[in-house]
C-alpha positions in Angstrom: 86.8 156.9 120.0 83.9 158.2 118.0 83.9 161.8 116.9 81.5 164.2 118.6 79.4 165.9 116.0 80.2 169.5 115.3 77.4 172.0 115.8 75.2 172.3 112.7 73.2 175.2 111.5 71.8 176.5 108.2 73.7 178.9 106.0 71.1 181.6 106.4 71.2 181.5 110.2 75.0 182.1 110.1 74.8 184.8 107.4 75.9 182.7 104.5 74.2 183.0 101.2 73.4 179.5 99.9 73.5 180.8 96.3 77.2 181.3 96.6 77.6 177.6 97.7 75.4 176.5 94.8 77.6 178.6 92.4 80.7 177.0 93.8 79.3 173.5 93.4 78.2 174.3 89.8 81.7 175.6 89.0 83.6 172.7 90.5 81.4 170.1 88.9 81.6 171.8 85.5 85.4 172.1 85.6 86.8 169.4 83.3 89.9 168.7 85.4 88.5 168.8 88.9 87.1 165.8 90.7 85.6 166.9 94.1 85.4 164.4 96.9 84.3 166.4 99.9 83.4 169.8 101.2 82.7 171.2 104.6 82.0 174.9 105.4 82.0 176.1 109.0 80.8 179.6 110.0 80.7 181.0 113.5 81.6 177.5 114.8 78.7 175.7 113.0 78.8 173.4 110.0 76.6 175.2 107.5 77.3 173.0 104.5 78.8 169.5 104.1 78.8 167.0 101.3 80.6 164.0 99.9 80.6 163.0 96.3 79.6 159.3 96.3 81.2 156.8 96.5 83.3 159.0 98.9 81.7 159.1 102.4 82.0 161.2 105.6 83.8 158.5 107.7 86.3 157.6 105.0 89.9 158.6 105.8 91.8 160.4 103.0 95.5 160.7 102.2 96.0 164.4 103.0 99.5 164.7 101.4 101.2 167.9 102.5 98.2 169.0 104.6 99.9 166.6 106.9 102.5 169.3 107.5 100.0 171.4 109.4 99.4 168.6 111.8 103.1 168.2 112.2 103.3 171.9 113.0 100.6 171.4 115.6 102.6 168.6 117.2 105.6 170.9 117.3 103.4 173.5 119.0 102.4 171.1 121.7 106.1 170.1 122.2 107.2 173.7 122.5 104.4 174.5 125.0 105.6 171.5 127.1 109.2 172.8 127.0 110.4 169.8 125.0 111.7 171.8 122.0 112.8 175.4 121.5 112.5 177.2 118.1 115.9 178.9 118.5 117.9 175.8 119.2 120.2 174.5 116.5 118.7 171.4 114.7 122.0 169.6 115.3 121.6 169.9 119.0 118.7 167.4 118.8 121.0 164.9 117.0 124.3 164.9 119.0 125.3 161.5 117.4 125.7 163.4 114.1 127.7 166.2 115.5 131.1 165.1 114.3 129.7 164.5 110.8 128.1 167.9 110.3 130.9 170.4 109.7 129.3 172.9 107.3 128.8 176.2 109.2 125.4 176.8 107.6 124.1 173.3 108.5 125.3 173.8 112.1 123.6 177.3 112.2 120.2 175.9 111.0 117.6 176.4 113.8 114.3 174.6 114.5 112.4 177.7 113.4 114.2 177.5 110.0 113.0 174.0 109.2 109.6 174.8 110.6 109.3 177.7 108.1 110.9 176.1 105.0 113.9 178.4 105.4 116.7 176.0 105.8 118.8 177.9 103.3 118.6 175.3 100.5 117.3 176.5 97.2 115.2 173.5 96.3 113.9 170.1 97.3 116.5 167.9 99.0 114.6 164.8 100.2 115.6 162.4 97.4 119.3 163.3 97.8 119.1 163.2 101.6 117.6 159.8 101.5 120.3 158.6 99.0 123.0 159.9 101.4 121.6 158.0 104.4 118.7 155.6 103.7 118.3 154.8 107.4 118.5 158.3 108.9 117.4 160.9 106.4 117.9 163.7 108.9 121.7 163.0 108.8 121.5 162.9 105.0 119.8 166.3 105.0 122.3 167.9 107.4 125.1 166.6 105.2 123.9 168.8 102.4 125.3 172.3 102.9 122.6 175.0 102.5 123.1 177.3 99.5 122.3 180.4 101.5 122.3 181.3 105.2 119.4 179.7 107.0 116.4 182.0 107.4 117.1 184.1 104.3 115.5 182.1 101.5 112.4 180.0 101.0 112.4 176.6 99.3 109.6 174.0 99.6 111.6 171.1 101.0 110.2 167.8 102.4 113.5 167.3 104.3 112.8 170.3 106.5 109.4 169.0 107.6 110.8 165.5 108.0 113.4 167.0 110.3 110.9 168.9 112.4 108.8 165.8 112.7 111.9 163.8 113.7 112.7 166.3 116.4 109.2 166.1 117.8 109.2 162.3 117.8 112.7 162.2 119.4 111.9 164.6 122.3 108.5 163.0 123.0 109.5 159.4 122.5 106.3 158.8 120.5 105.1 158.8 117.0 103.3 162.0 115.9 100.0 160.0 115.8 100.5 158.7 119.4 101.6 162.1 120.7 98.7 164.0 119.1 96.0 161.5 120.2 95.5 162.8 123.8 96.5 166.4 122.9 94.7 167.0 119.7 92.7 164.1 118.2 90.8 163.2 121.4 90.0 166.7 122.6 88.8 167.7 119.2 86.8 164.5 118.7 88.9 163.4 115.8 88.4 159.7 115.2 90.6 157.3 113.3 93.8 158.7 111.9 96.9 156.9 110.7 100.3 158.1 109.4 102.6 156.6 106.8 106.0 155.9 108.2 109.5 156.2 106.8 112.5 153.9 107.0 113.5 155.0 110.5 110.1 153.9 111.8 108.9 157.5 112.2 105.7 159.1 111.0 106.8 161.0 107.8 105.5 164.3 109.0 105.6 166.0 105.5 103.0 163.7 104.1 101.2 160.4 104.7 98.5 161.3 107.2 95.1 159.7 106.5 92.2 161.4 108.2 88.6 162.3 107.5 87.5 165.6 106.1 85.9 166.3 109.5 89.4 166.2 111.0 90.6 168.9 108.6 87.6 171.1 109.5 88.3 170.6 113.3 92.0 171.5 112.9 91.0 174.7 111.1 88.4 175.6 113.7 91.0 175.1 116.5 93.3 177.6 114.8 90.5 180.0 114.0 89.6 180.0 117.7 93.2 180.8 118.6 94.0 177.4 120.1 90.8 177.1 122.2 88.4 174.2 121.9 85.0 174.2 123.7 86.3 176.7 126.2 89.6 174.8 126.9 92.9 176.2 125.7 94.9 173.5 124.0 97.6 175.5 122.2 99.1 178.8 123.3 97.8 181.8 121.5 101.5 182.7 120.8 101.9 179.5 118.8 98.8 180.1 116.7 100.1 183.6 115.9 103.6 182.3 115.1 102.5 179.3 113.0 100.2 181.3 110.8 102.2 184.5 110.1 104.6 184.8 107.2 108.1 184.0 108.4 109.7 184.0 104.9 108.7 185.6 101.6 107.5 183.2 98.8 106.9 186.0 96.3 108.7 186.4 92.9 107.8 190.1 92.5 105.7 189.6 89.4 102.2 190.9 88.8 101.1 187.3 88.2 102.7 186.3 91.5 100.4 188.7 93.4 97.5 186.6 92.2 99.0 183.3 93.3 98.1 181.8 96.6 101.6 180.3 96.8 103.3 183.6 96.8 101.8 185.2 99.9 104.4 183.9 102.4 104.9 180.8 104.5 104.5 180.2 108.3 105.2 177.2 110.3 103.9 174.5 107.9 101.0 176.8 106.9 100.7 178.8 103.7 99.5 182.4 103.8 96.8 182.9 101.2 95.3 185.9 99.5 92.6 185.5 102.1 93.5 184.0 105.5 95.9 181.1 105.6 95.7 177.4 104.8 97.0 173.9 105.3 97.6 172.6 101.8 98.0 169.1 100.3 98.6 168.0 96.7 95.7 167.6 94.4 93.4 169.9 96.4 93.4 168.8 100.0 92.8 172.1 101.8 92.1 173.5 105.2 91.3 177.2 104.6 91.1 179.4 107.6 89.4 182.7 107.1 89.6 184.9 110.2 88.1 187.9 108.5 85.0 185.8 107.8 85.0 183.7 111.0 85.0 180.7 108.6 86.8 177.4 107.8 86.5 175.6 104.5 87.8 171.9 104.2 88.1 170.2 100.9 89.4 166.9 99.6 89.7 166.8 95.8 91.6 165.2 92.9 92.9 168.0 90.7 96.2 169.4 89.5 94.5 172.8 89.0 94.7 173.7 92.6 95.0 177.5 92.0 91.9 177.3 89.9 90.1 175.6 92.8 91.2 178.3 95.2 90.1 180.9 92.6 86.6 179.4 92.7 86.5 179.6 96.5 87.4 183.3 96.4 85.0 184.0 93.5 81.9 182.2 94.9 82.3 181.3 98.6 84.1 184.4 99.9 81.3 186.8 98.9 78.7 184.5 100.4 79.9 185.2 103.9 77.7 188.1 105.1 77.3 189.9 108.4 73.7 189.2 109.3 71.3 186.2 109.2 69.6 185.7 105.8 66.2 184.3 104.8 66.5 180.5 104.6 64.4 179.7 101.5 67.5 178.6 99.6 68.8 176.4 102.4 66.5 173.4 101.9 67.4 173.2 98.2 71.1 173.3 99.1 70.7 170.6 101.8 69.0 168.4 99.3 71.7 168.9 96.7 74.5 168.2 99.2 72.8 165.0 100.2 72.8 163.8 96.5 76.3 164.6 95.4 77.9 161.9 93.4 80.7 161.3 90.9 79.2 160.3 87.5 79.9 156.6 86.6 81.7 155.7 83.5 79.5 155.8 80.4 79.7 152.2 79.1 77.7 149.1 78.6 77.6 146.6 81.5 77.8 143.7 79.1 79.8 143.3 75.9 77.7 144.3 72.9 79.2 141.4 71.0 81.7 138.6 71.4 80.8 137.9 75.0 82.5 134.5 74.9 85.7 136.0 73.7 85.8 138.3 76.7 85.2 135.6 79.3 88.6 134.4 80.5 90.5 136.9 78.4 93.9 138.0 79.7 95.8 141.1 78.7 99.4 142.2 78.9 100.8 145.8 79.0 100.8 147.6 75.7 104.4 148.0 74.7 105.6 145.4 77.2 105.4 147.6 80.4 102.8 149.8 82.0 104.4 153.2 82.0 102.0 154.8 84.5 102.1 151.9 87.0 105.1 149.7 86.6 103.9 147.2 89.1 100.8 146.4 87.0 101.8 143.4 85.0 98.5 141.9 83.7 94.7 142.2 83.6 92.3 139.3 83.5 88.5 139.4 82.7 86.1 136.7 83.9 82.3 136.1 83.9 80.8 134.8 87.1 77.4 134.3 88.7 77.3 137.9 90.0 78.6 139.6 86.9 82.0 140.5 85.4 85.2 140.5 87.4 88.4 142.3 86.4 91.6 141.2 88.1 94.6 143.5 88.2 97.9 141.5 88.6 101.0 142.8 90.4 103.3 139.8 90.2 101.8 137.2 92.4 99.2 139.6 93.9 95.8 140.3 92.5 93.2 143.0 93.0 89.8 141.6 92.1 87.3 144.2 91.0 83.6 143.6 90.4 81.8 145.5 87.7 78.3 146.7 88.6 75.5 147.6 86.2 75.2 151.4 86.2 76.9 152.8 89.3 80.0 152.5 91.4 80.7 149.2 93.0 82.4 149.7 96.4 84.7 147.2 98.1 85.5 148.3 101.6 88.0 145.6 102.3 91.7 146.1 103.3 92.3 148.1 100.1 89.1 150.2 99.7 88.1 150.8 96.1 85.1 151.8 94.0 84.8 150.6 90.4 82.8 151.7 87.5 83.2 150.7 83.9 82.1 148.5 81.0 82.3 148.2 77.3 82.7 151.3 75.2 82.6 149.2 72.0 82.6 145.5 71.2 86.4 145.3 71.5 87.2 147.8 74.3 86.7 147.5 78.0 87.2 150.5 80.3 87.4 150.3 84.0 87.9 153.2 86.4 89.2 152.4 89.9 88.9 154.9 92.7 91.3 154.1 95.6 89.0 155.5 98.2 91.6 156.4 100.9 93.5 158.5 98.4 92.8 161.2 95.8 93.6 158.8 93.0 91.7 157.3 90.0 93.2 154.8 87.6 91.7 154.1 84.2 92.4 150.7 82.8 91.5 150.1 79.1 91.6 146.6 77.6 91.8 146.0 73.8 90.5 142.6 72.7 92.1 142.3 69.3 95.7 142.5 70.5 95.0 141.4 74.1 96.8 144.4 75.6 95.9 147.0 78.2 96.8 150.5 79.1 96.5 152.2 82.5 96.4 156.0 83.2 96.4 157.9 86.4 94.2 161.0 86.5 96.4 162.2 89.4 99.6 160.4 90.0 100.3 158.9 93.5 103.3 160.9 94.8 104.5 158.1 97.2 104.7 155.6 94.3 104.5 151.9 95.2 102.1 149.1 94.4 98.4 149.4 93.9 97.7 147.1 96.8 99.4 149.6 99.1 97.1 152.5 98.2 95.3 152.7 101.5 95.6 154.1 105.0 98.3 152.5 107.1 97.0 149.8 109.4 96.7 148.5 112.1 95.5 151.8 113.6 97.2 153.1 116.7 
């Protein structure tokens, strides 16, 4: 279904100083290690600012990474409200077929609320080991790993905990998370296309892998800000909103520096507490910031490893912009115009080889050093000249990804593996091509050297799920 537009207003009408938004945009665009992709700001239930840095667009689904966890929490909230799961039930009670295998007292004492709040008792990440112990049923592998402490007493960010919560929801509902949430969350909120990466057991991963538009992030935040009510209709119990967003377990290390960290303010049910409000949080800056004290929601998709710095810019520039009364609107038109023109700068390079054009036509390149360290599946690069310009082909064994170089801007291919490409020749013997995998936060820079016919490839942010380049897109077909 097509998403219903959210109400739109100007910043001034909703008491938001447009100068603060300008300052935030200035700071993000000037930061050397931040690549913004989208921003939506809601105040008093209205979108007061929204923008996408071209070639990213509003309808494009994004890999939300661990922001997916907050959608999993929401699914658990629906299941709890329908009496399908209980927070104080032992996890093992939902998997009776493993009962004889799970003998450790702490594993048997682990409750649903413990996996929901990252308080399983383990002191670190367990997913890789759980998967190794049981590749088909990772929940069993997880439960076979005795917790280091009593469940509920210690925090550890642990993908296995969320995976187990997601597995419980999918078991008691008999549906994938995506299918279960469609009539309960996605359709009522007007969220359009969404798709979730699945694990070996055929379940939606839960801890990561959800692809949805920025608009979906904003709508989820607005539902929580409004205490589970959407357009006058209660979807989630108020009690669930309160439980999911309060701190169940401390994440603090007791240091002065920790007090300034947004990762040391406590953890709820798959939501982080922040220095201001609370948030859904995905790797590389996929954020759903809910600010009850400001009656505001901020949604971002980004490509950066400097996520604390990004939050610091939000607190420095956007938080003070939220006032209590309408403001004069003379700055709003300038902001609207700027938001409409946001764009990532293309690669600075020549669209044609400055010399030796014939040498480049048909040239093939192998990985420098024999293997591509950043992307092992990338085995070769070929350059060809056609009627419509230069084509660069990335080879992964027998598969190829064909990329067309434009003249000065990004060239977008919206096919089954959506990409945007910018690049050209930085000197007569060097070709640089940047590839944005548009349904992810990831950019790959491929550099070809003509003298030795080798190439290098470098991720700006490394895909956490690994795998081949041709798989860097939202799952399909859609449910």
